[in-house]
N, C-alpha and C positions, 0 to 999 in steps of 0.2 A: 277551946280557950287555952288549953295547955300548949297546943301547937303554936298558937299566936304568941304566947308568952315566950316560948322557945325561940321563935323567929325574932322577937324583940331583942333577946339576949344575944343572938347571933349577929343582929344588926349593930348592936353596941360594940361587939368585938370587932366587927368589920370596920366600923367607924374609927375605933381606936387604932386600927391598922393603917388608916389613911395618913397618919403622922401629921403632916402640916396642913391637912384639910381643915377648912374653917368649920365652926359650929353649925353654920347654915347648911353646909354640904353634908356633914355627918347626920344632921337631922333629916334631911331628905332621904339619905340612904336608909335610915331607920324606918321611915314611913313607907318607902317603896317596898321594903321587905314585907311589911304588913299588907300593903295593897296587893302585892304579888300573890299572897296566900288567899286573899278575899276575891279579887277580880270582879266585884259587882259593877264597877264603873268602866269595864273594858271597852264599851262602845261609845263612851262620851267624847273622846277626842284622841288625837294622835299620841298623847303621852302614854296611855295605858297599853295599846298594842305594842308600842316600842318597849315598854317596861317588861312585858311578858316574854320578850326575847332574852332576858337576862336573869341570872341568879344572883349576881353580885353587882354592886354599883360603885364604881370608882369615880374619881372627880370628873373625868371626861364624860362618863355616862350622865352624871348629875347636871353638868353644864348643858349638855345636849337636851336632856329631858326638861330642864327648867325653862329653856328658851322655846321648846315646843308648846309649853303651857300658855294658853291664852287668857288665863285668869277669869274664866267664865263663872266659876263658883259652883258649877253643877255637882262636882264630886263631893264638895264639902257638905252640901245640903242633902246628899244621898247617903252619906257615910254613917254607918252605925257606930263607928269608933271615933267620931268627931268629938271635940270638947263639948261637954265636960267629962266624957269617958276617959278612963285612966290612960288609954293608949294615945289620946290627944292627937289624932290624925287630922291634920289640916293641910292638905296638899297645896291649895292655892297660895296660902300665906308662906309656907315653907319654900315653894318654888319662887315666889316673888323676892324673897330675901336673897336667894342664890342669883337670880337675874340681876339684882342690884349690884352684887359683887362682880358679876361678869362685866357690867358696864365700866367698872373701875379697873378691873384686872386687864381688860383688853384695850383700854383707852390709850391713845398715843398723842402726846407724851403722858405718862401715867400720872404725873403730878397734877395735871389739869383735871383729870378724871376725879381724883380725890378732892380737889378744891371745889369742883362743881357739885359733887355729891353732898358735901357738907353745907353748902351755901347756895343751892341752885336757884331758888326763887329770888333771893336778894341779889345774887350775881347777875341773873338774867335781866331784871328790871334796872339794876344800876348800870349795866353795860349799855342797854338800850337808851337810858336817859343820858348817860355820858356822851355817847356818840351823837345823839340828837342835839344835845347842848353844844357840842363842838361845831356842828354844822350850822346851828342857829347863830352862834357867835360869828362864824365866818361870813354868813350872809349879812348880819348886822353891821360888821365892820366895813362891808362893801356897799352898805346902804340899800340892800336888796331884800330886807326881811319882810317888809310890808308894802303892798301896792306895787307900783311900777308897771311898765308896758310890757307884759310878758306874753300876751296873746294866748294864754293857756298852755304855753310850751315851756316845760321845765328845763329844756336844753338851753334856754336863755339864761338860766341860773347856773346849771352845771353842764358843761358841754359833754357830749357823748363819750369822748375819749377819756375825760376826767372820771366819769362814772365807771367806765370799764376798768381804769387803773385802780379805783377804790374797791370795786367788788370782786374783780377777778382773783386777786390774791386770797381773799377771804373764802371764796367759793372753792378754789383749788386746794386750800388748806383743809377745808372740811372733807373734800373728796379724798385727799391723801390720808388724813387721819382715820376716816372711816374705813378706807381700803386696807390700811395696815392692820387695824383692829379686827376686821372680819376675816382677813387672811390668816391671822394668828389663831382666831377662834376656830376656823375650819380645820386648820392643821392639828389643833389640839383635840377636837372632837372626832376626827376621822377614825382613830382607833375604836371609838365607841360604836362605829358603824362598819367595823371590819375593814376599813380602809379601801372599800371598793371604789372604782372610778365612777365618775358622773357621766351618765349617758344623756342623749338629747331628750329622751322621754322623761327622764328625771327632772330636767330643767322645766319642761312644759308642765309637768304635774305640780311642781312647787310654785311656778308662776300662777297657775290656775288657783291654787289654794290661797296664795297671797292676794290676788286681785279680788277674789270672792270673799276674803276674810272668813274662810270656811268654818273655822272652829269657834266663832262667836255665836253660834246658834244653840249652844248647850248640848250638841250631839243628837238632838231630836228635832231641830227646826223651830222650836218654840222660843228660843232665846236664852239669855243668861239670867242669873240672879243678880240683884243689886243690893237693895237694902233689906230684903226679907226673902221668904221662900217662894214668892211669886216669880213666874217666868216673865221676862220682858225682852222685847226686841230693841229697846231704846239704846242699849250700848252698841249693838250692831249698827243701827242707823246712824248714831252719832259718829262712830268710827268711819263708816262709809262716807258720810258728808265731809269729815275732816280729811281723810285720806285722798279722796278724789278731788276735793276742793284744792288741796295743796298741789296735786298733780296737774290740775287744770291751770293753776297760776304759773306753775313751772313751765308748762307747755306754752302758755301765752308769752312768757319771757323768751323761751327758746325760739318760737316762731318769729317773734319780733327781731331777734338776732339774725335769723335767716333773711328776713325782709330787708334788714339794714345792709348786710354785707353782700348778699347774693343778688338782690334786685335793686338796691339803692333806694328802697322805699323807707323814708325816715319818719320816726315818730315826731309828734304825737299821733297816735291812731285813735279813731273814734268809731262808734257804732255806724254801720254794721261790719266793720273790719273784723277778721277772724281773731287777731290777737286781743282786741278789746272784748269781743264776745266771750272768749275763753277766760279772760281776766275777770270780767264782771261775774260770770256764772261761778267761776272758781272762788272768787272773793266772798260772794254771798254764801256759797256752800261751806266754806271754811269758817265763816262767822257763825253760822247756825250750828255746825258740828262742834266747834270748840265751846260754844255756850252750853250745848247739850252735855258735853263731856264734863265740864266744870260742875254743872248741876248734879250729874250722876255721881261724880267724885265726892262731892260734899255730902251726899246721902248714902254712900256705899257702906255696907256692913263692915265693921272694923275687923272682922276675922278674915275678910277676903284678901287683904293685901298687907304690905309692909308699911307701917306708919312712918318709918324713917324716910321713905321715898316720896312722901307727899310733897315736900318742897320741890323736888325734881319734876314731879308731875305737873304741879301748878305753874312752875317756871316755863315749861314747854307750852302748856296750854295758853298761858298769858301772852307769850311772844307770838304764837300763831294767831290768837284773837286780835292782838294789836296790829299785826301785819295786815290782816284782812280789813280791819276797821279803818286804819289810817289810809290804806290803799283806796278803799271805796270813797272815803271822805275827800281824798286828794282829787279823785276823778270828778266828784259832784261839785267841788269848790274850785275847779280849775280856772274858772273865769272870774274869780273873786280876788280881793287883795290878800286873802289868807293862803294863796297858793304856795308861796315860798316857805312859810312856817310849817304848813302841813307836809310839804316835800321833805323838809329837814327831819320832821318826826318820823315819817315813813321810812326814809333811808336809814335812820339810826336804828329803828326796830328791826328792819330786814338784815342789816349788817350784824346785829346782835344775835338774831336767830341763826344765821349761817355760821357764825363764829362758835356758837355753843352746840350745834348739831351733833358733833362727835362725842359729846360728853354728857348728854342728857337722855331724855326719854326717846328721842328719835332713834338712838342706837338700838333700842329694843326691836324696832321694825327690821333693822338690818340683820341682827343676830337671829331673829325668829325666821327670817327668810332663809338664812344659812341652815338653820336646824330643819326647816321643812324640806330643803334640798337634800340633806343627809337622810331624812326620813323616807323620801321618795327612793333614794338609793337602797335603803335597808329593806323596804317593802318588797322589792323584786328579788331579794335574796332568799334562798330557802332557809327555814328555821333550823337552828343548830341544836336545840334542846329536845330531849325526848323523855318519856316517862322513865323514872328511875335515876335521872341525872341528879348529881348533888354537888 
């Protein structure tokens, strides 16, 4: 006990030495000092093996470790020093607060990150509604909002080149903003992993861990915690459905672009064409995954995360859910008079989704991938600590 009390005091002194470090960063530094003495959770996820390579925790280390954390909750439920213990060790919540800060700190432009953090749910829905309303009004002014001889082809409403001119800038902006953010993040956390270069095997390992969502199994394959001490694979399954649903929808759009420009095969596509198969399967998967995530989020134990980030979480889930729902409805109602209205709603939601990607919960997947990449680099390096180091 005295050893741990000494470690806490050392951690507070270390935190004070961080100067401009945020309270969230200094709190993680305090908790990591305690965890480093205990090490009971060492096999749970990548955070703890990475932690054991360090005796001190600067801001770069904290940002790196926080984005390695998958918020599975296993360490909280296993910890003998968790609240209400006086040490108040709650790694999932402390890490979540730091992750929220990284989304803002590395957002580009920074002002948009701060705006979205404060008003994420409202901003997401308002932007989707505003863009959809703009398109609805445009169709209404042209007399195309309801009915008409469209033959199920939305290009009769919005020509292909017009849609490209609308979506290409939004998509390229999202790619640019995310690219700048993750480049800055990697540059800042590289000293935390000794600045070693990235090898091909590192990229393969990180890709494997990302595609498998490896650390959502609680470290033992039985799953995460959600609302109580019980293990559940529900979070892993919902994340898989959401992640792969999104990727399938993106693949459908990408393949349709290849069809259009490379082969001259123009939309609309229908079953059993590959773009339509990918789109339908991805849409259903995304719908089920986001509904599952919302249900789990509403029931999640309050100690597992940062309550201030709930609007950001809900905003991202809502836009993904509405993207899949309106897309599937558009396909099912393509032969009805409602085609134009549903198209305007779907396009508005999709544009809002991509416009907000760099500033919301989607960024956590990008930064987590970058952290897993640095972790793969670090794992192949020999340990630098030895008994007696101080």
